[in-house]
VEXVEX-671177 format. One record per residue (C-alpha): residue in three letters; x, y, z. Coordinates in nm, 2 decimals, always signed. Each point is the difference from the previous one (the first is absolute). Layout:
BEGIN
resn|x|y|z
ALA|X|Y|Z
...
END
This chain:
BEGIN
resn|x|y|z
MET|+18.24|+17.82|+9.74
SER|+0.12|+0.08|+0.36
GLU|+0.29|-0.14|+0.18
PRO|-0.05|-0.28|+0.25
PHE|-0.03|+0.08|+0.36
VAL|+0.15|-0.17|+0.29
ALA|-0.22|-0.27|+0.13
PRO|-0.17|+0.07|+0.33
ALA|+0.09|-0.18|+0.32
PRO|-0.16|-0.34|+0.05
GLY|-0.36|+0.01|+0.09
PRO|-0.35|-0.06|-0.15
PRO|-0.01|-0.06|-0.38
ALA|+0.01|+0.32|-0.20
VAL|-0.31|+0.12|-0.16
PRO|+0.06|+0.05|-0.38
VAL|-0.04|+0.37|-0.11
SER|+0.11|+0.19|-0.31
GLU|+0.33|+0.18|-0.05
PRO|+0.09|+0.28|+0.25
PHE|+0.06|+0.35|-0.11
ALA|+0.31|+0.22|+0.08
ALA|+0.00|+0.16|+0.34
PRO|-0.04|+0.38|+0.02
ALA|+0.29|+0.23|+0.08
SER|-0.12|+0.08|+0.35
GLY|-0.28|-0.07|+0.24
PRO|-0.15|-0.33|+0.10
PRO|+0.04|-0.29|-0.24
PRO|-0.28|-0.04|-0.25
VAL|-0.26|-0.27|+0.05
PRO|+0.04|-0.28|-0.26
VAL|-0.31|-0.05|-0.22
SER|-0.09|-0.23|-0.27
GLU|-0.19|+0.05|-0.32
PRO|-0.34|-0.17|+0.02
ARG|-0.06|-0.30|-0.21
PRO|-0.30|+0.06|-0.24
ASP|-0.12|-0.36|+0.05
PHE|+0.00|+0.01|+0.38
PRO|-0.27|+0.13|+0.22
PRO|+0.05|+0.32|+0.20
GLU|+0.19|-0.05|+0.32
PRO|-0.21|-0.05|+0.31
ALA|+0.05|+0.22|+0.30
ASP|+0.32|-0.09|+0.18
SER|-0.08|-0.14|+0.34
HIS|+0.36|+0.02|+0.11
ALA|+0.04|+0.38|-0.05
SER|+0.09|+0.17|+0.33
GLU|-0.07|+0.36|-0.11
PRO|-0.28|+0.17|-0.18
ARG|+0.00|-0.02|-0.38
ASP|-0.02|+0.38|-0.03
SER|+0.36|+0.03|+0.13
LEU|+0.13|-0.18|-0.30
PRO|+0.03|+0.12|-0.36
SER|-0.31|-0.10|-0.19
ASP|+0.18|-0.12|-0.31
SER|+0.31|+0.03|-0.21
ALA|-0.11|+0.34|-0.13
ALA|+0.07|+0.16|+0.34
LEU|+0.38|-0.08|-0.03
HIS|+0.25|+0.24|-0.14
PRO|+0.08|-0.06|-0.37
ALA|+0.36|-0.05|+0.08
GLU|-0.10|-0.30|+0.22
LEU|-0.17|-0.17|-0.30
GLN|+0.32|-0.03|-0.20
ALA|+0.18|-0.33|+0.06
PRO|+0.38|+0.00|+0.01
ALA|+0.18|-0.15|-0.30
PRO|+0.13|-0.34|+0.05
SER|+0.37|-0.04|+0.04
ALA|+0.19|-0.16|-0.28
ALA|+0.26|-0.15|+0.23
SER|-0.25|-0.21|+0.18
PRO|-0.26|-0.19|-0.20
VAL|-0.35|-0.03|+0.13
ASP|-0.09|-0.32|+0.16
ARG|-0.38|+0.01|+0.01
HIS|-0.04|-0.31|+0.21
SER|+0.23|+0.12|+0.28
GLU|-0.14|+0.35|+0.01
PRO|-0.19|+0.08|+0.32
LEU|-0.37|+0.05|-0.03
HIS|+0.01|+0.35|+0.15
ALA|+0.26|+0.25|+0.12
PRO|+0.12|-0.02|+0.36
ASP|-0.22|+0.18|+0.24
PRO|+0.20|+0.21|+0.25
TYR|-0.32|+0.06|+0.21
GLY|-0.07|-0.37|+0.04
THR|-0.34|+0.02|-0.16
PRO|-0.21|-0.31|+0.08
PRO|+0.01|-0.29|-0.05
TYR|+0.39|+0.04|+0.00
GLY|+0.04|+0.21|+0.31
GLU|-0.18|+0.20|+0.25
PRO|-0.26|+0.25|-0.12
GLY|+0.14|+0.31|-0.16
PRO|-0.11|+0.35|+0.08
TRP|-0.23|+0.02|-0.30
ALA|+0.07|-0.27|-0.24
SER|-0.28|-0.23|-0.12
ALA|+0.01|-0.37|-0.07
PRO|+0.16|-0.10|-0.32
PRO|-0.24|-0.05|-0.28
VAL|-0.08|-0.36|-0.10
GLN|-0.13|-0.17|-0.31
TYR|-0.29|-0.25|+0.01
PRO|+0.03|-0.34|-0.17
GLU|-0.20|-0.08|-0.30
ALA|-0.32|-0.20|+0.01
THR|+0.05|-0.36|+0.12
PRO|-0.05|-0.24|-0.29
ALA|-0.16|-0.34|+0.03
ARG|+0.32|-0.18|+0.10
GLY|+0.26|+0.19|+0.21
THR|+0.07|+0.37|+0.03
GLN|+0.17|+0.20|-0.27
VAL|+0.25|+0.25|+0.14
PRO|+0.18|+0.28|-0.17
GLY|+0.34|-0.08|-0.13
ALA|+0.33|+0.20|+0.06
TYR|+0.13|+0.27|-0.22
SER|+0.22|-0.11|-0.29
GLU|+0.27|+0.21|-0.14
GLY|-0.11|+0.24|-0.26
GLN|-0.36|-0.05|+0.09
ALA|-0.22|+0.30|+0.09
HIS|-0.06|+0.04|+0.36
ASP|-0.38|-0.08|-0.04
THR|+0.05|-0.33|-0.17
TYR|+0.07|-0.33|+0.17
ALA|+0.18|-0.32|-0.09
PRO|-0.16|-0.32|+0.13
THR|+0.18|-0.19|+0.26
VAL|-0.06|-0.33|+0.17
ALA|-0.28|+0.04|+0.25
THR|+0.07|-0.09|+0.36
PRO|-0.25|+0.01|+0.28
TRP|+0.19|+0.28|+0.18
GLN|-0.02|+0.23|-0.30
ASN|-0.38|+0.00|+0.05
TYR|+0.04|+0.16|+0.34
ASP|-0.16|+0.34|+0.05
PRO|-0.02|+0.12|+0.36
TRP|-0.26|+0.26|-0.09
ALA|-0.23|-0.23|-0.20
ALA|-0.32|-0.15|+0.14
PRO|+0.06|-0.34|+0.15
GLY|-0.08|-0.29|-0.24
PRO|+0.07|-0.37|+0.04
LEU|+0.28|-0.12|-0.22
GLN|+0.14|-0.35|-0.06
GLN|+0.37|-0.05|+0.00
THR|-0.02|-0.06|-0.38
GLY|-0.16|+0.34|-0.04
ALA|-0.35|-0.14|-0.09
ALA|-0.31|+0.16|+0.16
VAL|-0.17|-0.21|+0.28
ALA|-0.37|-0.08|-0.08
THR|-0.25|+0.19|+0.19
THR|-0.26|-0.16|+0.24
GLU|-0.28|+0.03|-0.26
GLN|+0.22|-0.16|-0.26
ARG|+0.10|-0.28|+0.23
ARG|-0.37|-0.05|+0.09
ARG|-0.10|-0.02|-0.37
ARG|+0.29|-0.23|-0.07
THR|-0.11|-0.23|+0.29
ASN|-0.36|+0.01|-0.12
ARG|+0.10|-0.10|-0.35
ALA|+0.21|-0.28|+0.14
LEU|-0.28|-0.12|+0.22
VAL|-0.25|+0.01|-0.29
SER|+0.24|-0.19|-0.23
GLY|+0.06|-0.25|+0.27
ALA|-0.37|-0.06|+0.06
VAL|-0.07|-0.04|-0.37
LEU|+0.29|-0.25|-0.03
ILE|-0.12|-0.19|+0.30
ALA|-0.36|-0.01|-0.13
LEU|+0.12|-0.13|-0.34
VAL|+0.23|-0.26|+0.16
SER|-0.28|-0.11|+0.24
GLY|-0.26|-0.03|-0.28
GLY|+0.24|-0.20|-0.21
VAL|+0.09|-0.23|+0.28
GLY|-0.37|-0.04|+0.11
GLY|-0.11|-0.08|-0.35
ALA|+0.27|-0.25|-0.05
VAL|-0.08|-0.16|+0.34
GLY|-0.37|-0.01|-0.09
VAL|+0.06|-0.16|-0.34
TYR|+0.23|-0.26|+0.16
LEU|-0.25|-0.08|+0.27
GLU|-0.28|-0.03|-0.25
ARG|+0.20|-0.23|-0.22
ASN|+0.18|-0.21|+0.26
SER|-0.21|+0.00|+0.32
GLY|-0.28|-0.22|-0.13
GLU|-0.27|+0.24|+0.12
SER|-0.15|+0.08|-0.34
ASP|-0.34|-0.15|+0.07
VAL|-0.27|+0.25|+0.09
GLU|-0.22|-0.06|+0.30
LEU|-0.31|+0.22|+0.03
PRO|-0.18|+0.08|+0.33
GLN|-0.31|-0.20|+0.07
ALA|-0.26|-0.02|+0.27
GLY|+0.01|-0.29|+0.23
LYS|-0.24|-0.30|-0.02
GLU|-0.34|+0.07|+0.14
ALA|-0.26|-0.22|+0.15
PRO|-0.22|-0.16|-0.27
ARG|-0.33|+0.07|+0.17
ARG|-0.22|+0.28|-0.11
ALA|-0.32|+0.15|+0.12
PRO|-0.29|-0.25|-0.05
ASP|-0.21|+0.26|-0.19
SER|+0.29|+0.11|-0.23
VAL|+0.02|-0.13|-0.35
ALA|+0.30|-0.21|+0.10
GLY|-0.18|-0.13|+0.31
ILE|-0.31|-0.09|-0.20
ALA|+0.21|-0.17|-0.27
ALA|+0.20|-0.20|+0.26
GLN|-0.33|-0.13|+0.15
ALA|-0.17|-0.08|-0.33
LEU|+0.27|-0.14|-0.23
PRO|+0.01|-0.35|+0.15
SER|-0.37|-0.04|-0.09
VAL|+0.04|+0.12|-0.36
VAL|+0.08|-0.24|-0.29
THR|+0.07|+0.02|-0.37
LEU|-0.19|-0.22|-0.25
HIS|+0.14|-0.12|-0.33
VAL|-0.27|-0.15|-0.21
SER|+0.04|-0.18|-0.33
GLY|-0.27|-0.15|-0.22
SER|-0.04|-0.15|-0.33
GLU|-0.02|+0.33|-0.18
GLU|+0.13|+0.27|+0.23
GLU|+0.19|+0.08|+0.32
ALA|-0.05|+0.25|+0.27
THR|+0.17|+0.14|+0.31
GLY|-0.19|+0.14|+0.30
THR|-0.01|+0.03|+0.38
GLY|-0.20|-0.15|+0.28
PHE|-0.01|-0.02|+0.38
VAL|-0.05|-0.28|+0.25
LEU|-0.35|-0.02|+0.15
ASP|+0.05|-0.28|+0.26
GLY|+0.23|-0.27|+0.12
GLN|-0.15|-0.26|-0.24
GLY|+0.17|+0.15|-0.30
HIS|-0.28|+0.20|-0.15
ILE|+0.12|+0.31|-0.20
LEU|-0.23|+0.27|-0.14
THR|+0.08|+0.16|-0.33
ASN|-0.17|+0.14|-0.32
ASN|-0.19|-0.22|-0.24
HIS|+0.18|+0.14|-0.30
VAL|+0.34|-0.11|+0.15
VAL|-0.09|-0.37|+0.02
GLU|-0.23|-0.01|-0.30
PRO|+0.26|-0.14|-0.24
ALA|+0.04|-0.31|+0.21
ALA|-0.38|-0.03|+0.08
ASP|-0.05|-0.32|-0.21
SER|+0.35|-0.13|-0.03
GLY|+0.34|+0.15|+0.10
GLU|+0.23|+0.06|+0.29
ILE|+0.01|+0.25|+0.28
THR|+0.32|+0.06|+0.19
VAL|-0.01|+0.20|+0.33
THR|+0.32|+0.17|+0.12
PHE|+0.01|+0.12|+0.35
SER|+0.18|+0.31|+0.12
GLY|+0.29|-0.21|+0.14
GLY|+0.05|-0.16|-0.34
ASP|-0.17|-0.34|+0.07
THR|-0.23|-0.13|-0.28
ALA|-0.29|-0.23|-0.01
GLU|-0.25|-0.12|-0.25
ALA|-0.36|+0.12|+0.03
GLU|-0.34|-0.10|-0.14
VAL|-0.32|+0.20|-0.06
VAL|-0.26|-0.03|+0.27
GLY|-0.26|+0.23|-0.16
ARG|-0.03|+0.32|-0.20
ASP|-0.26|+0.25|-0.10
SER|+0.04|+0.23|-0.31
GLY|-0.29|+0.23|+0.11
TYR|+0.20|+0.10|+0.31
ASP|+0.35|-0.07|-0.16
LEU|+0.09|-0.21|+0.30
ALA|+0.16|-0.34|+0.04
VAL|+0.13|-0.23|+0.27
VAL|+0.29|-0.24|-0.04
ARG|+0.15|-0.24|+0.25
VAL|+0.36|-0.13|+0.07
SER|+0.06|-0.33|+0.18
GLY|+0.27|-0.12|+0.23
VAL|+0.13|+0.34|+0.10
ASP|+0.06|+0.07|+0.36
GLY|+0.03|+0.33|+0.19
LEU|-0.24|+0.20|-0.21
GLU|-0.08|+0.34|+0.13
PRO|-0.36|+0.12|-0.09
LEU|-0.04|+0.37|-0.07
PRO|-0.24|+0.17|+0.24
LEU|-0.32|+0.14|-0.17
GLY|-0.12|+0.35|+0.07
ASN|-0.35|+0.16|-0.06
SER|-0.04|+0.19|-0.33
ASP|-0.31|+0.18|+0.13
SER|+0.22|+0.18|+0.26
VAL|+0.24|+0.14|-0.27
GLN|-0.01|+0.37|-0.05
VAL|+0.12|+0.21|-0.29
GLY|+0.36|+0.11|+0.07
ASP|+0.10|-0.30|+0.22
PRO|+0.35|-0.11|-0.07
VAL|+0.04|-0.34|-0.17
VAL|+0.28|-0.23|-0.12
ALA|-0.01|-0.23|-0.30
ILE|+0.21|-0.31|-0.03
GLY|+0.04|-0.21|-0.32
ALA|+0.23|-0.12|-0.28
PRO|-0.03|+0.26|-0.27
PHE|+0.17|-0.13|-0.32
ASP|+0.10|-0.31|+0.21
LEU|+0.19|+0.21|+0.25
ALA|-0.11|-0.18|+0.32
ASN|-0.05|+0.16|+0.33
THR|-0.03|+0.35|-0.14
VAL|-0.14|+0.25|+0.25
THR|-0.17|+0.33|-0.09
SER|-0.21|+0.24|+0.20
GLY|-0.26|+0.27|-0.05
ILE|-0.35|+0.09|+0.13
ILE|-0.36|-0.08|-0.06
SER|-0.10|+0.23|-0.27
ALA|-0.37|-0.09|-0.02
LYS|-0.26|-0.26|+0.12
GLU|-0.28|-0.18|-0.18
ARG|+0.15|+0.07|-0.34
PRO|-0.20|-0.21|-0.25
ILE|+0.22|-0.17|-0.25
THR|-0.04|-0.29|-0.25
ALA|+0.29|-0.22|-0.12
GLY|+0.04|-0.28|-0.24
GLY|-0.24|-0.06|-0.29
GLU|+0.26|-0.16|-0.22
SER|-0.24|-0.30|-0.07
GLY|-0.25|+0.22|-0.18
ASP|-0.31|-0.14|+0.16
GLY|+0.05|+0.19|+0.33
SER|+0.04|-0.31|+0.20
ASP|+0.35|+0.10|+0.12
VAL|-0.09|+0.36|+0.08
SER|+0.06|+0.08|+0.37
TYR|-0.19|+0.28|+0.18
VAL|+0.18|+0.15|+0.29
ASP|-0.10|+0.27|+0.25
ALA|+0.37|+0.07|+0.05
LEU|+0.23|+0.19|+0.22
GLN|+0.21|+0.24|-0.20
THR|+0.36|+0.06|+0.10
ASP|+0.30|+0.19|-0.13
ALA|+0.25|-0.26|+0.13
PRO|+0.19|-0.12|-0.31
ILE|-0.16|-0.32|-0.14
ASN|+0.14|-0.17|-0.31
PRO|-0.04|-0.32|-0.20
GLY|+0.10|-0.28|+0.25
ASN|-0.16|+0.18|+0.30
SER|-0.34|-0.17|-0.07
GLY|-0.13|-0.20|+0.29
GLY|+0.24|+0.16|+0.25
PRO|-0.12|+0.16|+0.32
LEU|-0.08|+0.37|+0.06
LEU|+0.09|+0.06|+0.37
ASP|-0.10|+0.26|+0.26
SER|+0.23|+0.15|+0.25
ARG|-0.03|-0.30|+0.23
ALA|+0.12|-0.24|-0.27
ARG|-0.36|-0.14|-0.06
ALA|-0.13|-0.08|-0.34
ILE|-0.28|+0.24|-0.10
GLY|-0.01|-0.08|-0.37
ILE|+0.12|-0.22|-0.28
ASN|+0.19|+0.19|-0.27
SER|-0.18|-0.08|-0.33
ALA|+0.01|+0.27|-0.27
ILE|+0.17|+0.32|-0.11
ARG|-0.10|+0.28|-0.23
SER|+0.28|+0.05|-0.25
ALA|+0.06|+0.28|-0.24
ASP|-0.05|-0.21|-0.32
SER|-0.21|-0.30|+0.08
GLY|-0.31|+0.12|+0.19
SER|-0.11|-0.20|+0.30
GLY|+0.04|-0.37|+0.03
PRO|+0.20|-0.26|+0.19
GLU|+0.33|+0.17|+0.07
GLY|-0.07|+0.24|-0.29
GLY|+0.22|-0.19|-0.24
GLN|+0.38|+0.04|+0.03
SER|+0.04|+0.38|+0.00
GLY|+0.05|+0.03|+0.38
SER|-0.14|+0.22|+0.27
ILE|-0.11|+0.36|-0.03
GLY|-0.12|+0.02|+0.36
LEU|-0.35|-0.14|-0.06
GLY|-0.02|-0.34|+0.16
PHE|-0.31|-0.19|+0.11
ALA|-0.05|-0.27|+0.26
ILE|-0.29|-0.23|+0.09
PRO|-0.12|+0.08|+0.35
ILE|+0.11|-0.27|+0.24
ASN|-0.35|-0.04|+0.14
GLN|-0.12|-0.11|-0.34
GLY|+0.31|-0.21|-0.05
LYS|-0.04|-0.17|+0.34
ARG|-0.36|-0.11|-0.08
VAL|+0.09|-0.13|-0.35
ALA|+0.31|-0.18|+0.13
GLU|-0.20|-0.18|+0.27
GLU|-0.25|-0.11|-0.26
LEU|+0.27|-0.12|-0.23
ILE|+0.17|-0.19|+0.27
ASN|-0.31|-0.15|+0.14
THR|-0.20|-0.08|-0.32
GLY|+0.24|+0.06|-0.28
ARG|-0.23|+0.27|-0.14
ALA|-0.12|+0.35|+0.09
THR|-0.35|+0.14|-0.01
HIS|-0.11|+0.34|-0.13
PRO|-0.27|+0.22|+0.14
VAL|-0.26|+0.08|-0.27
ILE|-0.31|+0.23|-0.05
GLY|-0.16|-0.23|-0.26
VAL|-0.02|+0.24|-0.30
THR|+0.18|+0.04|-0.33
LEU|+0.15|+0.35|-0.06
ASP|+0.02|+0.19|-0.33
MET|+0.38|+0.04|-0.03
ASP|-0.04|+0.22|-0.31
TYR|-0.19|+0.27|+0.20
THR|+0.20|+0.32|+0.00
GLY|-0.21|+0.21|+0.23
ASP|+0.05|+0.06|+0.37
GLY|-0.08|-0.31|+0.21
ALA|-0.05|-0.37|-0.07
ARG|-0.30|-0.09|-0.22
VAL|-0.18|-0.33|+0.02
GLY|-0.01|-0.17|-0.34
THR|-0.31|-0.11|-0.19
GLU|+0.11|-0.36|-0.03
SER|+0.28|-0.23|+0.11
GLY|+0.30|-0.11|-0.21
ASP|-0.17|-0.32|-0.10
GLY|-0.33|+0.17|-0.10
GLY|-0.17|-0.06|+0.33
PRO|-0.14|+0.27|+0.24
ALA|+0.24|+0.26|+0.13
VAL|-0.14|-0.04|+0.35
THR|+0.04|-0.35|+0.13
ALA|-0.33|-0.14|+0.11
GLY|-0.01|-0.07|+0.37
GLY|+0.34|+0.16|+0.04
PRO|+0.10|+0.28|+0.26
GLY|-0.08|+0.28|-0.25
ALA|-0.34|-0.14|-0.10
ARG|-0.09|-0.04|+0.36
ALA|+0.10|+0.36|+0.07
GLY|-0.21|+0.14|-0.29
ILE|+0.27|+0.09|-0.25
GLU|-0.13|+0.02|-0.36
PRO|+0.17|-0.01|-0.34
GLY|+0.11|+0.35|-0.10
ASP|+0.05|+0.13|+0.35
ILE|+0.31|+0.21|+0.06
ILE|+0.18|-0.06|+0.33
THR|+0.17|+0.33|+0.10
GLU|+0.10|-0.08|+0.36
ILE|+0.10|-0.30|+0.22
ASP|+0.00|+0.06|+0.37
GLY|-0.01|+0.37|-0.06
ARG|+0.32|+0.00|-0.22
PRO|-0.04|+0.11|-0.36
VAL|+0.02|-0.26|-0.28
HIS|+0.12|+0.13|-0.34
SER|+0.02|-0.32|-0.21
GLY|-0.08|-0.37|-0.01
GLU|+0.36|-0.09|+0.08
GLU|-0.01|+0.21|+0.31
LEU|-0.33|-0.16|+0.11
ILE|+0.16|-0.35|-0.03
VAL|+0.32|+0.11|+0.19
LYS|-0.20|+0.14|+0.29
THR|-0.22|-0.30|+0.01
ARG|+0.29|-0.24|+0.02
ALA|+0.14|+0.19|+0.28
HIS|-0.27|-0.16|+0.21
ARG|-0.08|-0.35|+0.11
PRO|-0.29|-0.20|-0.12
GLY|-0.29|+0.06|+0.24
ASP|+0.09|+0.37|+0.06
THR|-0.28|+0.25|-0.03
LEU|+0.03|+0.29|-0.25
ARG|-0.20|+0.32|-0.04
LEU|-0.03|+0.10|-0.36
THR|-0.13|+0.33|-0.15
VAL|-0.18|-0.07|-0.33
LEU|-0.11|+0.25|-0.26
ARG|-0.31|-0.12|-0.19
GLY|-0.19|+0.23|-0.24
GLY|+0.17|+0.30|+0.15
THR|-0.10|-0.09|+0.36
GLU|+0.25|-0.12|+0.26
LYS|-0.10|-0.31|+0.20
LEU|+0.19|-0.15|+0.30
ILE|+0.02|-0.38|-0.01
THR|+0.14|-0.23|+0.26
LEU|+0.13|-0.35|-0.09
VAL|+0.20|-0.29|+0.14
LEU|+0.30|-0.12|-0.21
GLY|-0.02|-0.35|-0.14
SER|+0.29|-0.24|-0.07
ALA|+0.14|-0.13|-0.32
ASP|+0.26|-0.27|-0.05
SER|+0.32|+0.12|-0.15
ASN|-0.05|-0.25|-0.28
END
């Protein structure tokens, strides 16, 4: 190991270098060099050199061998490694310790090791007995990290590296995201808690749904609602009880004297003895009595007394009705009073027969009916069928049901869209007769028909039911020339397919009306004209 050198005059901190070698015998002093550390990178170009590099020795190999031998240490003075100067005195004042020399280069420096995560590790000082290329760790200080030739880099006083702009941005973004998530969670929790509190404690738990405001009750007069509003005050419900059965039906007011028109099969249980209670649309009730009835037309008139403010229902003209016209039916199906249904006229002059429960045919009704698809059910019987001007054009009387055939109300199976109404023109005539005389008259031809005939048309029988002649002597038929066995195929130009159909079409007229009949006799058609007679309903 070499002897210590005298410390240089005060000035900038010394740059650590390796041991100096012995000076040569003569000539300019040698340039101190250091052995390169194997774990350090090559020295960068010296920016402080004042002379070209080719004026300096390239490496230690250019020196004289004698210069490479270090002097032996003196035994008299022990080596103090820590007080030994870092390099030999420079008589030429080589920078940075003096003015630039004639050719000397800047002293070599060593670069610090890579900066760890926390603080900068610096090489330690030599320890005694340690090889000159090993280091002993010392306590790091910020000034030991100083390197005047190193690239500038931000350092903290503790030696920790300062975060870059990108790192600070990422750190800020993470903080912002974390803060936003935290705020959202806190807000959601607070909002939920507030909502639960308000729901439980604010008394606003009842739900109120939006609704349209109240509208004027009036409707267009020709709408279903407008028709119903005009007709309902004139429609009544009848509850009939007799000695053996009860019935519920409908009727409508004919005049201010309390006359009400309905079906015969509605009041029939109380025909001889019983009670009839009339309930008006407003809920008022009154007792009624039978004025007259006719089973052949299935019509009856009852009367209530002592009732003021009756509103008669206007009557229309059934001959003016056309197929497809809108209609409204009002009644009490299954005792549900003031029930309104609507539909159209499905057909006209539909021949139907109803009744016949007595077995002798005396209670069979023959109706040249209006057919409608307005729902009609048991309890609708006797109620009005109205046109678009709230006028009665028919009396609902029968339905065709799926399991009971045709008949008054078709049993109890309900409507299948096949309802039948007596034309109001026929009902008006019969009602007037029942009110005025207590009985109705039927138009007749004066012949007995063979109801067992299955061919096309209505055949005149050979004898009457009591064994007398089939053509009544002196009657309308005899006067027109009809003979037993004749087959009537047309009436007023309309085909006739059965005896029931001939009766229906005949009863659609009044007594005294003139008919034109087409008769087939012996294969020859004959045209016969006759005037209808009149028969008492009894």
